[in-house]
Biopython code that builds the backbone (N, CA, C, O; Angstrom):
import numpy as np
from Bio.PDB.StructureBuilder import StructureBuilder

atoms = [
    (1, "MET", "N", (-15.710, -28.240, 9.186)),
    (1, "MET", "CA", (-15.031, -26.908, 9.265)),
    (1, "MET", "C", (-14.831, -25.991, 8.054)),
    (1, "MET", "O", (-14.679, -24.769, 8.067)),
    (2, "PRO", "N", (-14.863, -26.872, 6.942)),
    (2, "PRO", "CA", (-14.816, -25.776, 5.737)),
    (2, "PRO", "C", (-15.854, -24.782, 5.652)),
    (2, "PRO", "O", (-15.609, -23.578, 5.576)),
    (3, "TYR", "N", (-17.285, -25.389, 5.667)),
    (3, "TYR", "CA", (-18.147, -24.580, 5.753)),
    (3, "TYR", "C", (-18.379, -23.339, 7.009)),
    (3, "TYR", "O", (-18.771, -22.199, 6.764)),
    (4, "ALA", "N", (-18.102, -23.765, 8.112)),
    (4, "ALA", "CA", (-17.670, -22.685, 9.215)),
    (4, "ALA", "C", (-16.805, -21.631, 8.839)),
    (4, "ALA", "O", (-16.949, -20.461, 9.191)),
    (5, "LEU", "N", (-15.688, -22.175, 7.943)),
    (5, "LEU", "CA", (-14.765, -20.924, 7.541)),
    (5, "LEU", "C", (-15.268, -20.227, 6.351)),
    (5, "LEU", "O", (-14.785, -19.167, 5.954)),
    (6, "LEU", "N", (-16.329, -20.890, 5.742)),
    (6, "LEU", "CA", (-17.225, -19.911, 4.706)),
    (6, "LEU", "C", (-17.970, -19.086, 5.098)),
    (6, "LEU", "O", (-18.218, -18.097, 4.408)),
    (7, "VAL", "N", (-18.610, -19.311, 6.505)),
    (7, "VAL", "CA", (-19.445, -18.456, 7.262)),
    (7, "VAL", "C", (-18.893, -17.309, 7.595)),
    (7, "VAL", "O", (-19.345, -16.182, 7.394)),
    (8, "VAL", "N", (-17.593, -17.708, 8.271)),
    (8, "VAL", "CA", (-16.711, -16.329, 8.918)),
    (8, "VAL", "C", (-16.165, -15.590, 7.726)),
    (8, "VAL", "O", (-16.088, -14.364, 7.816)),
    (9, "ALA", "N", (-15.731, -16.259, 6.489)),
    (9, "ALA", "CA", (-15.318, -15.310, 5.515)),
    (9, "ALA", "C", (-16.619, -14.357, 4.820)),
    (9, "ALA", "O", (-16.410, -13.266, 4.290)),
    (10, "ILE", "N", (-17.825, -14.917, 4.920)),
    (10, "ILE", "CA", (-18.881, -14.091, 4.602)),
    (10, "ILE", "C", (-19.263, -13.187, 5.477)),
    (10, "ILE", "O", (-19.840, -12.169, 5.094)),
    (11, "ALA", "N", (-18.942, -13.472, 7.067)),
    (11, "ALA", "CA", (-19.238, -12.362, 7.928)),
    (11, "ALA", "C", (-18.190, -11.198, 7.944)),
    (11, "ALA", "O", (-18.526, -10.058, 8.263)),
    (12, "PHE", "N", (-16.979, -11.507, 7.609)),
    (12, "PHE", "CA", (-16.173, -10.629, 7.302)),
    (12, "PHE", "C", (-16.801, -9.552, 6.181)),
    (12, "PHE", "O", (-17.093, -8.375, 6.396)),
    (13, "ASN", "N", (-16.910, -10.214, 5.058)),
    (13, "ASN", "CA", (-17.354, -9.356, 3.855)),
    (13, "ASN", "C", (-18.454, -8.589, 3.927)),
    (13, "ASN", "O", (-18.605, -7.583, 3.234)),
    (14, "MET", "N", (-19.579, -9.157, 5.057)),
    (14, "MET", "CA", (-20.597, -8.255, 5.106)),
    (14, "MET", "C", (-20.093, -7.182, 6.052)),
    (14, "MET", "O", (-20.415, -6.053, 5.683)),
    (15, "ALA", "N", (-19.310, -7.238, 7.296)),
    (15, "ALA", "CA", (-18.637, -6.156, 7.883)),
    (15, "ALA", "C", (-18.065, -5.398, 7.209)),
    (15, "ALA", "O", (-18.172, -4.183, 7.377)),
    (16, "GLY", "N", (-17.439, -5.853, 6.431)),
    (16, "GLY", "CA", (-16.521, -4.804, 5.236)),
    (16, "GLY", "C", (-17.266, -4.014, 4.696)),
    (16, "GLY", "O", (-16.993, -2.824, 4.848)),
    (17, "GLN", "N", (-18.340, -4.341, 3.963)),
    (17, "GLN", "CA", (-19.341, -3.608, 3.137)),
    (17, "GLN", "C", (-19.890, -2.621, 3.996)),
    (17, "GLN", "O", (-19.861, -1.450, 3.617)),
    (18, "VAL", "N", (-20.504, -2.983, 5.360)),
    (18, "VAL", "CA", (-21.238, -1.850, 6.280)),
    (18, "VAL", "C", (-20.061, -1.097, 6.796)),
    (18, "VAL", "O", (-20.408, 0.084, 6.778)),
    (19, "LEU", "N", (-18.740, -1.195, 7.285)),
    (19, "LEU", "CA", (-18.019, -0.274, 7.624)),
    (19, "LEU", "C", (-17.635, 0.503, 6.296)),
    (19, "LEU", "O", (-17.532, 1.691, 6.599)),
    (20, "LEU", "N", (-17.451, 0.363, 5.312)),
    (20, "LEU", "CA", (-16.998, 1.159, 4.077)),
    (20, "LEU", "C", (-18.372, 2.281, 3.870)),
    (20, "LEU", "O", (-18.240, 3.492, 3.690)),
    (21, "LYS", "N", (-19.515, 1.637, 3.937)),
    (21, "LYS", "CA", (-20.837, 2.492, 4.033)),
    (21, "LYS", "C", (-20.586, 3.532, 4.899)),
    (21, "LYS", "O", (-20.705, 4.725, 4.620)),
    (22, "ARG", "N", (-20.102, 2.886, 6.364)),
    (22, "ARG", "CA", (-19.959, 4.175, 7.456)),
    (22, "ARG", "C", (-18.883, 4.944, 6.922)),
    (22, "ARG", "O", (-19.232, 6.081, 6.602)),
    (23, "ALA", "N", (-17.950, 4.734, 6.770)),
    (23, "ALA", "CA", (-16.828, 5.565, 6.050)),
    (23, "ALA", "C", (-17.250, 6.618, 5.260)),
    (23, "ALA", "O", (-17.029, 7.799, 5.526)),
    (24, "ALA", "N", (-17.909, 6.176, 4.206)),
    (24, "ALA", "CA", (-18.426, 7.010, 3.146)),
    (24, "ALA", "C", (-19.485, 7.997, 3.739)),
    (24, "ALA", "O", (-19.711, 9.068, 3.175)),
    (25, "MET", "N", (-20.176, 7.599, 4.961)),
    (25, "MET", "CA", (-21.239, 8.762, 5.394)),
    (25, "MET", "C", (-20.202, 9.935, 6.342)),
    (25, "MET", "O", (-20.544, 11.108, 6.489)),
    (26, "SER", "N", (-19.309, 9.535, 6.742)),
    (26, "SER", "CA", (-18.494, 10.283, 7.503)),
    (26, "SER", "C", (-17.893, 11.503, 6.711)),
    (26, "SER", "O", (-17.491, 12.463, 7.369)),
    (27, "GLY", "N", (-17.819, 11.522, 5.536)),
    (27, "GLY", "CA", (-17.386, 12.830, 4.660)),
    (27, "GLY", "C", (-18.662, 13.906, 4.747)),
    (27, "GLY", "O", (-19.850, 13.586, 4.729)),
    (28, "ALA", "N", (-18.274, 14.887, 4.817)),
    (28, "ALA", "CA", (-19.301, 16.139, 4.987)),
    (28, "ALA", "C", (-18.565, 17.363, 4.208)),
    (28, "ALA", "O", (-17.337, 17.407, 4.273)),
    (29, "GLY", "N", (-19.171, 18.221, 3.573)),
    (29, "GLY", "CA", (-18.924, 19.197, 2.810)),
    (29, "GLY", "C", (-18.595, 19.247, 1.531)),
    (29, "GLY", "O", (-19.128, 18.364, 0.859)),
    (30, "PRO", "N", (-17.850, 20.030, 0.920)),
    (30, "PRO", "CA", (-17.250, 19.804, -0.364)),
    (30, "PRO", "C", (-16.779, 18.713, -0.907)),
    (30, "PRO", "O", (-16.017, 18.191, -0.093)),
    (31, "GLU", "N", (-16.858, 18.001, -2.036)),
    (31, "GLU", "CA", (-17.083, 16.913, -2.534)),
    (31, "GLU", "C", (-15.549, 16.225, -2.302)),
    (31, "GLU", "O", (-15.477, 15.127, -1.748)),
    (32, "ALA", "N", (-14.412, 16.883, -2.726)),
    (32, "ALA", "CA", (-12.863, 16.452, -2.501)),
    (32, "ALA", "C", (-12.688, 16.363, -1.111)),
    (32, "ALA", "O", (-12.047, 15.396, -0.700)),
    (33, "ALA", "N", (-13.183, 17.279, -0.203)),
    (33, "ALA", "CA", (-13.007, 17.172, 0.983)),
    (33, "ALA", "C", (-13.629, 15.871, 1.664)),
    (33, "ALA", "O", (-12.978, 15.145, 2.416)),
    (34, "ALA", "N", (-15.107, 15.632, 1.279)),
    (34, "ALA", "CA", (-15.642, 14.318, 1.944)),
    (34, "ALA", "C", (-15.267, 13.239, 1.379)),
    (34, "ALA", "O", (-15.640, 12.170, 1.861)),
    (35, "VAL", "N", (-14.423, 13.266, 0.201)),
    (35, "VAL", "CA", (-14.004, 11.933, -0.143)),
    (35, "VAL", "C", (-12.567, 11.421, 0.784)),
    (35, "VAL", "O", (-12.342, 10.313, 1.270)),
    (36, "VAL", "N", (-11.678, 12.735, 0.816)),
    (36, "VAL", "CA", (-10.731, 12.671, 1.749)),
    (36, "VAL", "C", (-10.920, 12.129, 3.076)),
    (36, "VAL", "O", (-10.242, 11.220, 3.554)),
    (37, "LYS", "N", (-11.868, 12.727, 3.644)),
    (37, "LYS", "CA", (-12.289, 12.469, 5.102)),
    (37, "LYS", "C", (-12.810, 10.993, 5.171)),
    (37, "LYS", "O", (-12.653, 10.338, 6.201)),
    (38, "ALA", "N", (-13.454, 10.456, 4.024)),
    (38, "ALA", "CA", (-13.983, 9.232, 4.191)),
    (38, "ALA", "C", (-12.931, 8.406, 4.123)),
    (38, "ALA", "O", (-12.919, 7.460, 4.911)),
    (39, "TYR", "N", (-11.846, 8.567, 3.200)),
    (39, "TYR", "CA", (-10.447, 7.483, 3.215)),
    (39, "TYR", "C", (-9.885, 7.700, 4.178)),
    (39, "TYR", "O", (-9.175, 6.775, 4.570)),
    (40, "LEU", "N", (-9.905, 8.781, 4.894)),
    (40, "LEU", "CA", (-9.019, 8.659, 6.479)),
    (40, "LEU", "C", (-9.920, 8.431, 7.761)),
    (40, "LEU", "O", (-9.542, 8.511, 8.930)),
    (41, "SER", "N", (-11.032, 8.169, 7.358)),
    (41, "SER", "CA", (-11.720, 7.585, 8.666)),
    (41, "SER", "C", (-11.555, 6.254, 8.798)),
    (41, "SER", "O", (-11.628, 5.415, 7.900)),
    (42, "PRO", "N", (-11.249, 6.021, 10.359)),
    (42, "PRO", "CA", (-10.982, 4.564, 10.880)),
    (42, "PRO", "C", (-11.940, 3.607, 10.291)),
    (42, "PRO", "O", (-11.451, 2.577, 9.827)),
    (43, "TYR", "N", (-13.563, 3.809, 10.211)),
    (43, "TYR", "CA", (-14.303, 2.954, 9.416)),
    (43, "TYR", "C", (-13.717, 2.344, 8.208)),
    (43, "TYR", "O", (-13.853, 1.145, 7.969)),
    (44, "PHE", "N", (-12.982, 3.257, 7.344)),
    (44, "PHE", "CA", (-12.501, 2.856, 6.024)),
    (44, "PHE", "C", (-11.360, 1.892, 6.286)),
    (44, "PHE", "O", (-11.288, 0.922, 5.532)),
    (45, "PHE", "N", (-10.506, 2.016, 7.198)),
    (45, "PHE", "CA", (-9.350, 1.006, 7.398)),
    (45, "PHE", "C", (-9.942, -0.312, 7.967)),
    (45, "PHE", "O", (-9.421, -1.392, 7.691)),
    (46, "LEU", "N", (-11.122, -0.207, 8.827)),
    (46, "LEU", "CA", (-11.503, -1.278, 9.340)),
    (46, "LEU", "C", (-12.297, -2.223, 8.338)),
    (46, "LEU", "O", (-12.405, -3.439, 8.500)),
    (47, "GLY", "N", (-12.834, -1.508, 7.288)),
    (47, "GLY", "CA", (-13.553, -2.270, 6.505)),
    (47, "GLY", "C", (-12.626, -2.545, 5.453)),
    (47, "GLY", "O", (-12.911, -3.632, 4.951)),
    (48, "VAL", "N", (-11.728, -2.062, 4.960)),
    (48, "VAL", "CA", (-10.539, -2.374, 3.945)),
    (48, "VAL", "C", (-10.008, -3.699, 4.714)),
    (48, "VAL", "O", (-9.970, -4.741, 4.060)),
    (49, "GLY", "N", (-9.632, -3.711, 5.947)),
    (49, "GLY", "CA", (-9.078, -4.590, 6.770)),
    (49, "GLY", "C", (-9.918, -5.951, 6.775)),
    (49, "GLY", "O", (-9.482, -7.086, 6.585)),
    (50, "SER", "N", (-11.195, -5.563, 7.035)),
    (50, "SER", "CA", (-12.282, -7.065, 7.256)),
    (50, "SER", "C", (-12.367, -7.460, 5.818)),
    (50, "SER", "O", (-12.464, -8.669, 5.607)),
    (51, "LEU", "N", (-12.343, -6.438, 4.518)),
    (51, "LEU", "CA", (-12.458, -7.300, 3.120)),
    (51, "LEU", "C", (-11.288, -8.099, 3.069)),
    (51, "LEU", "O", (-11.349, -9.257, 2.658)),
    (52, "GLY", "N", (-10.145, -7.543, 3.480)),
    (52, "GLY", "CA", (-8.791, -8.452, 3.508)),
    (52, "GLY", "C", (-8.840, -9.540, 3.975)),
    (52, "GLY", "O", (-8.490, -10.539, 3.347)),
    (53, "VAL", "N", (-9.304, -9.562, 5.220)),
    (53, "VAL", "CA", (-9.482, -10.754, 5.934)),
    (53, "VAL", "C", (-10.322, -11.892, 5.191)),
    (53, "VAL", "O", (-9.924, -13.051, 5.075)),
    (54, "SER", "N", (-11.646, -11.366, 4.660)),
    (54, "SER", "CA", (-12.649, -12.090, 4.020)),
    (54, "SER", "C", (-11.986, -12.949, 2.811)),
    (54, "SER", "O", (-12.320, -14.099, 2.525)),
    (55, "MET", "N", (-10.955, -12.161, 2.132)),
    (55, "MET", "CA", (-10.223, -12.711, 0.803)),
    (55, "MET", "C", (-9.132, -13.625, 1.314)),
    (55, "MET", "O", (-8.775, -14.542, 0.575)),
    (56, "LEU", "N", (-8.673, -13.504, 2.273)),
    (56, "LEU", "CA", (-7.760, -14.436, 2.739)),
    (56, "LEU", "C", (-8.292, -15.820, 3.167)),
    (56, "LEU", "O", (-7.854, -16.923, 2.841)),
    (57, "LEU", "N", (-9.471, -15.478, 4.078)),
    (57, "LEU", "CA", (-10.201, -16.743, 4.269)),
    (57, "LEU", "C", (-10.826, -17.491, 3.163)),
    (57, "LEU", "O", (-10.992, -18.710, 3.151)),
    (58, "TRP", "N", (-11.218, -16.513, 2.069)),
    (58, "TRP", "CA", (-11.899, -17.227, 0.979)),
    (58, "TRP", "C", (-10.821, -18.239, 0.145)),
    (58, "TRP", "O", (-11.242, -19.247, -0.423)),
    (59, "VAL", "N", (-9.297, -17.842, 0.132)),
    (59, "VAL", "CA", (-8.707, -18.554, -0.576)),
    (59, "VAL", "C", (-8.642, -20.096, 0.296)),
    (59, "VAL", "O", (-8.671, -21.140, -0.357)),
    (60, "ASN", "N", (-8.569, -20.121, 1.553)),
    (60, "ASN", "CA", (-8.763, -21.392, 2.118)),
    (60, "ASN", "C", (-10.031, -21.972, 1.947)),
    (60, "ASN", "O", (-10.146, -23.197, 1.916)),
    (61, "VAL", "N", (-11.036, -21.189, 1.829)),
    (61, "VAL", "CA", (-12.448, -22.057, 1.586)),
    (61, "VAL", "C", (-12.351, -22.646, 0.231)),
    (61, "VAL", "O", (-12.931, -23.719, 0.062)),
    (62, "LEU", "N", (-11.629, -22.050, -0.890)),
    (62, "LEU", "CA", (-11.926, -22.644, -2.014)),
    (62, "LEU", "C", (-10.786, -23.885, -2.048)),
    (62, "LEU", "O", (-10.788, -24.718, -2.955)),
    (63, "ARG", "N", (-9.982, -23.898, -1.137)),
    (63, "ARG", "CA", (-9.264, -25.123, -1.436)),
    (63, "ARG", "C", (-10.186, -26.371, -0.523)),
    (63, "ARG", "O", (-9.697, -27.498, -0.446)),
    (64, "LYS", "N", (-11.165, -26.150, -0.038)),
    (64, "LYS", "CA", (-11.780, -27.278, 0.637)),
    (64, "LYS", "C", (-13.251, -27.466, 0.122)),
    (64, "LYS", "O", (-13.677, -28.619, 0.072)),
    (65, "VAL", "N", (-14.052, -26.443, -0.261)),
    (65, "VAL", "CA", (-15.344, -26.404, -0.734)),
    (65, "VAL", "C", (-15.258, -26.158, -2.288)),
    (65, "VAL", "O", (-14.359, -25.482, -2.789)),
    (66, "PRO", "N", (-16.281, -26.769, -3.024)),
    (66, "PRO", "CA", (-16.237, -26.434, -4.650)),
    (66, "PRO", "C", (-16.989, -25.229, -4.961)),
    (66, "PRO", "O", (-18.176, -25.045, -4.690)),
    (67, "LEU", "N", (-16.261, -24.479, -5.512)),
    (67, "LEU", "CA", (-16.809, -23.235, -6.079)),
    (67, "LEU", "C", (-18.051, -23.250, -6.443)),
    (67, "LEU", "O", (-18.619, -22.212, -6.105)),
    (68, "THR", "N", (-18.787, -24.068, -7.050)),
    (68, "THR", "CA", (-20.197, -24.216, -7.294)),
    (68, "THR", "C", (-21.150, -24.108, -6.256)),
    (68, "THR", "O", (-22.322, -23.819, -6.500)),
    (69, "ILE", "N", (-20.598, -24.386, -4.761)),
    (69, "ILE", "CA", (-21.308, -24.074, -3.610)),
    (69, "ILE", "C", (-20.863, -22.888, -2.844)),
    (69, "ILE", "O", (-21.621, -22.109, -2.267)),
    (70, "ALA", "N", (-19.620, -22.817, -2.882)),
    (70, "ALA", "CA", (-18.984, -21.613, -2.383)),
    (70, "ALA", "C", (-19.303, -20.170, -2.858)),
    (70, "ALA", "O", (-19.649, -19.231, -2.140)),
    (71, "HIS", "N", (-19.164, -20.169, -3.887)),
    (71, "HIS", "CA", (-19.617, -18.930, -4.468)),
    (71, "HIS", "C", (-20.908, -18.343, -4.347)),
    (71, "HIS", "O", (-21.114, -17.178, -4.008)),
    (72, "PRO", "N", (-22.060, -19.479, -4.734)),
    (72, "PRO", "CA", (-23.430, -19.059, -4.454)),
    (72, "PRO", "C", (-23.789, -18.960, -2.947)),
    (72, "PRO", "O", (-24.929, -18.564, -2.701)),
    (73, "ALA", "N", (-23.093, -19.222, -2.052)),
    (73, "ALA", "CA", (-23.371, -19.035, -0.659)),
    (73, "ALA", "C", (-23.088, -17.514, -0.247)),
    (73, "ALA", "O", (-23.666, -16.952, 0.683)),
    (74, "THR", "N", (-21.970, -16.836, -1.193)),
    (74, "THR", "CA", (-21.619, -15.617, -0.726)),
    (74, "THR", "C", (-22.878, -14.575, -1.042)),
    (74, "THR", "O", (-22.907, -13.450, -0.545)),
    (75, "ALA", "N", (-23.715, -14.985, -1.759)),
    (75, "ALA", "CA", (-25.219, -14.345, -2.123)),
    (75, "ALA", "C", (-26.009, -13.866, -0.700)),
    (75, "ALA", "O", (-26.806, -12.932, -0.614)),
    (76, "VAL", "N", (-25.671, -14.552, 0.131)),
    (76, "VAL", "CA", (-26.326, -14.354, 1.573)),
    (76, "VAL", "C", (-25.685, -12.581, 1.963)),
    (76, "VAL", "O", (-26.152, -11.885, 2.865)),
    (77, "VAL", "N", (-24.805, -12.255, 1.241)),
    (77, "VAL", "CA", (-24.298, -10.853, 1.639)),
    (77, "VAL", "C", (-25.360, -9.881, 1.053)),
    (77, "VAL", "O", (-25.668, -8.893, 1.721)),
    (78, "PHE", "N", (-25.847, -10.068, 0.036)),
    (78, "PHE", "CA", (-27.241, -9.606, -0.797)),
    (78, "PHE", "C", (-28.142, -9.563, 0.021)),
    (78, "PHE", "O", (-29.001, -8.714, -0.218)),
    (79, "VAL", "N", (-28.329, -10.409, 1.269)),
    (79, "VAL", "CA", (-29.631, -10.734, 1.820)),
    (79, "VAL", "C", (-29.252, -9.665, 3.216)),
    (79, "VAL", "O", (-30.011, -8.742, 3.513)),
    (80, "PHE", "N", (-28.120, -9.923, 3.904)),
    (80, "PHE", "CA", (-28.055, -9.245, 5.051)),
    (80, "PHE", "C", (-27.649, -7.810, 5.016)),
    (80, "PHE", "O", (-28.078, -7.025, 5.861)),
    (81, "VAL", "N", (-26.834, -7.442, 4.064)),
    (81, "VAL", "CA", (-26.190, -5.925, 4.053)),
    (81, "VAL", "C", (-27.223, -4.914, 3.684)),
    (81, "VAL", "O", (-26.970, -3.753, 4.006)),
    (82, "PRO", "N", (-28.572, -5.207, 2.939)),
    (82, "PRO", "CA", (-29.438, -4.257, 2.928)),
    (82, "PRO", "C", (-30.232, -4.142, 4.148)),
    (82, "PRO", "O", (-30.651, -3.093, 4.637)),
    (83, "ILE", "N", (-30.388, -5.266, 4.567)),
    (83, "ILE", "CA", (-31.301, -5.577, 5.910)),
    (83, "ILE", "C", (-30.664, -4.548, 7.127)),
    (83, "ILE", "O", (-31.215, -3.631, 7.735)),
    (84, "LEU", "N", (-29.174, -5.129, 7.231)),
    (84, "LEU", "CA", (-28.308, -4.201, 8.031)),
    (84, "LEU", "C", (-28.505, -2.738, 7.653)),
    (84, "LEU", "O", (-28.832, -1.925, 8.517)),
    (85, "ALA", "N", (-28.347, -2.443, 6.599)),
    (85, "ALA", "CA", (-28.484, -0.982, 6.306)),
    (85, "ALA", "C", (-29.779, -0.480, 6.590)),
    (85, "ALA", "O", (-29.749, 0.607, 7.167)),
    (86, "HIS", "N", (-30.971, -0.966, 6.349)),
    (86, "HIS", "CA", (-32.229, -0.669, 6.828)),
    (86, "HIS", "C", (-32.392, -0.284, 8.470)),
    (86, "HIS", "O", (-33.034, 0.648, 8.955)),
    (87, "PHE", "N", (-31.674, -1.212, 9.085)),
    (87, "PHE", "CA", (-31.926, -1.033, 10.514)),
    (87, "PHE", "C", (-30.738, 0.006, 11.220)),
    (87, "PHE", "O", (-31.059, 0.682, 12.197)),
    (88, "LEU", "N", (-29.479, 0.072, 10.707)),
    (88, "LEU", "CA", (-28.682, 1.049, 10.820)),
    (88, "LEU", "C", (-28.720, 2.379, 10.587)),
    (88, "LEU", "O", (-28.442, 3.199, 11.462)),
    (89, "TRP", "N", (-29.188, 2.804, 8.965)),
    (89, "TRP", "CA", (-29.275, 3.718, 8.590)),
    (89, "TRP", "C", (-30.782, 4.257, 7.981)),
    (89, "TRP", "O", (-30.960, 5.356, 7.456)),
    (90, "GLY", "N", (-31.548, 3.477, 8.132)),
    (90, "GLY", "CA", (-32.934, 3.724, 7.500)),
    (90, "GLY", "C", (-33.185, 3.579, 6.377)),
    (90, "GLY", "O", (-34.253, 3.936, 5.879)),
    (91, "GLU", "N", (-32.075, 2.922, 5.635)),
    (91, "GLU", "CA", (-32.509, 2.695, 4.152)),
    (91, "GLU", "C", (-33.708, 1.857, 3.914)),
    (91, "GLU", "O", (-34.105, 0.987, 4.689)),
    (92, "PRO", "N", (-34.343, 2.233, 2.607)),
    (92, "PRO", "CA", (-35.634, 1.779, 2.126)),
    (92, "PRO", "C", (-35.481, 0.318, 2.142)),
    (92, "PRO", "O", (-34.364, -0.145, 1.913)),
    (93, "LEU", "N", (-36.386, -0.397, 2.364)),
    (93, "LEU", "CA", (-36.700, -1.971, 2.182)),
    (93, "LEU", "C", (-37.963, -1.881, 1.455)),
    (93, "LEU", "O", (-38.975, -1.944, 2.152)),
    (94, "PRO", "N", (-38.117, -1.739, 0.118)),
    (94, "PRO", "CA", (-39.460, -1.491, -0.489)),
    (94, "PRO", "C", (-39.994, -3.090, -0.672)),
    (94, "PRO", "O", (-39.158, -3.968, -0.460)),
    (95, "PRO", "N", (-41.255, -3.453, -1.030)),
    (95, "PRO", "CA", (-41.693, -4.830, -1.361)),
    (95, "PRO", "C", (-40.930, -5.529, -2.295)),
    (95, "PRO", "O", (-40.826, -6.746, -2.138)),
    (96, "LEU", "N", (-40.248, -4.868, -3.453)),
    (96, "LEU", "CA", (-39.906, -5.340, -4.664)),
    (96, "LEU", "C", (-38.394, -5.847, -3.983)),
    (96, "LEU", "O", (-37.887, -6.964, -4.077)),
    (97, "ARG", "N", (-37.966, -4.874, -3.411)),
    (97, "ARG", "CA", (-36.368, -5.253, -2.729)),
    (97, "ARG", "C", (-36.725, -6.447, -1.892)),
    (97, "ARG", "O", (-36.037, -7.447, -2.098)),
    (98, "LEU", "N", (-37.558, -6.522, -1.094)),
    (98, "LEU", "CA", (-37.547, -7.774, -0.315)),
    (98, "LEU", "C", (-38.069, -8.901, -1.077)),
    (98, "LEU", "O", (-37.594, -9.982, -0.728)),
    (99, "LEU", "N", (-38.984, -8.943, -2.097)),
    (99, "LEU", "CA", (-39.291, -10.081, -2.881)),
    (99, "LEU", "C", (-37.638, -10.779, -3.620)),
    (99, "LEU", "O", (-37.231, -11.941, -3.664)),
    (100, "GLY", "N", (-37.086, -9.630, -4.059)),
    (100, "GLY", "CA", (-35.780, -9.848, -4.364)),
    (100, "GLY", "C", (-34.677, -10.617, -3.671)),
    (100, "GLY", "O", (-33.950, -11.507, -4.112)),
    (101, "ILE", "N", (-34.736, -10.006, -2.376)),
    (101, "ILE", "CA", (-34.239, -10.930, -1.129)),
    (101, "ILE", "C", (-34.655, -12.300, -1.094)),
    (101, "ILE", "O", (-33.827, -13.190, -0.897)),
    (102, "ALA", "N", (-36.049, -12.577, -1.294)),
    (102, "ALA", "CA", (-36.662, -13.867, -0.937)),
    (102, "ALA", "C", (-36.216, -14.901, -2.187)),
    (102, "ALA", "O", (-36.073, -16.117, -2.067)),
    (103, "VAL", "N", (-36.063, -14.247, -3.212)),
    (103, "VAL", "CA", (-35.592, -14.770, -4.452)),
    (103, "VAL", "C", (-34.084, -15.572, -4.291)),
    (103, "VAL", "O", (-33.887, -16.745, -4.609)),
    (104, "ILE", "N", (-33.148, -14.700, -3.757)),
    (104, "ILE", "CA", (-31.975, -14.605, -3.338)),
    (104, "ILE", "C", (-31.811, -16.035, -2.287)),
    (104, "ILE", "O", (-31.182, -17.089, -2.388)),
    (105, "VAL", "N", (-32.523, -15.580, -1.488)),
    (105, "VAL", "CA", (-32.711, -16.757, -0.392)),
    (105, "VAL", "C", (-33.173, -18.113, -0.952)),
    (105, "VAL", "O", (-32.516, -19.102, -0.626)),
    (106, "ALA", "N", (-34.103, -18.241, -1.662)),
    (106, "ALA", "CA", (-34.766, -19.375, -2.509)),
    (106, "ALA", "C", (-33.657, -19.976, -3.440)),
    (106, "ALA", "O", (-33.677, -21.172, -3.732)),
    (107, "GLY", "N", (-32.551, -18.999, -3.967)),
    (107, "GLY", "CA", (-31.941, -19.657, -4.863)),
    (107, "GLY", "C", (-30.485, -20.339, -3.950)),
    (107, "GLY", "O", (-29.844, -21.314, -4.339)),
    (108, "VAL", "N", (-30.268, -19.742, -2.994)),
    (108, "VAL", "CA", (-29.073, -20.313, -2.301)),
    (108, "VAL", "C", (-29.458, -21.657, -1.596)),
    (108, "VAL", "O", (-28.696, -22.622, -1.523)),
    (109, "TYR", "N", (-30.754, -21.609, -1.076)),
    (109, "TYR", "CA", (-31.620, -22.920, -0.523)),
    (109, "TYR", "C", (-31.308, -24.019, -1.706)),
    (109, "TYR", "O", (-30.719, -25.076, -1.477)),
    (110, "LEU", "N", (-31.709, -23.685, -2.803)),
    (110, "LEU", "CA", (-31.797, -24.647, -4.138)),
    (110, "LEU", "C", (-30.299, -25.149, -4.343)),
    (110, "LEU", "O", (-30.054, -26.325, -4.612)),
    (111, "VAL", "N", (-29.318, -24.179, -4.197)),
    (111, "VAL", "CA", (-27.944, -24.634, -4.568)),
    (111, "VAL", "C", (-27.546, -25.808, -3.569)),
    (111, "VAL", "O", (-27.178, -26.895, -4.013)),
    (112, "PHE", "N", (-27.629, -25.560, -2.254)),
    (112, "PHE", "CA", (-27.237, -26.153, -1.280)),
    (112, "PHE", "C", (-28.128, -27.494, -1.303)),
    (112, "PHE", "O", (-27.528, -28.494, -0.909)),
    (113, "ARG", "N", (-29.536, -27.681, -1.725)),
    (113, "ARG", "CA", (-30.275, -28.727, -1.528)),
    (113, "ARG", "C", (-29.683, -29.512, -2.738)),
    (113, "ARG", "O", (-29.515, -30.718, -2.555)),
    (114, "GLY", "N", (-29.358, -29.007, -3.906)),
    (114, "GLY", "CA", (-28.642, -29.653, -4.851)),
    (114, "GLY", "C", (-27.846, -30.409, -4.902)),
    (114, "GLY", "O", (-27.640, -31.205, -5.818)),
    (115, "THR", "N", (-27.013, -30.222, -3.484)),
    (115, "THR", "CA", (-25.586, -30.808, -3.334)),
    (115, "THR", "C", (-25.882, -32.063, -2.310)),
    (115, "THR", "O", (-24.911, -32.657, -1.840)),
    (116, "ALA", "N", (-27.214, -32.469, -1.963)),
    (116, "ALA", "CA", (-27.091, -33.447, -1.032)),
    (116, "ALA", "C", (-27.468, -34.651, -2.202)),
    (116, "ALA", "O", (-27.502, -35.838, -1.878)),
]
sb = StructureBuilder()
sb.init_structure("model")
sb.init_model(0)
sb.init_chain("A")
sb.init_seg("    ")
for serial, (resi, resn, name, xyz) in enumerate(atoms, 1):
    if name == "N":
        sb.init_residue(resn, " ", resi, " ")
    sb.init_atom(name, np.array(xyz, "f"), 0.0, 1.0, " ", f" {name:<3s}", serial, name[0])
structure = sb.get_structure()
């Protein structure tokens, strides 16, 4: 159960990152007006809320899962957020970035493998 909670906390973190990016994209026009528009976007409030839920869940995760396992697991955010950004907004995923993502996946695998 604690690892399921970890997965949910990570999912809320990823959702928060994507929602904040969407909020940032909602602002157009002069810089100050664009920032205000982004902060007033419903995506901003959803993103902040999602990150807040993630932090609340995170505290509960830390009560049950060793930090040496839980924290490295959050690296999957660095895997899925760029992939989501690529498919949602066409952000580039050049070969070197893909290699970096593969290194992260290998690192997370080794962390979990080392706990067995």
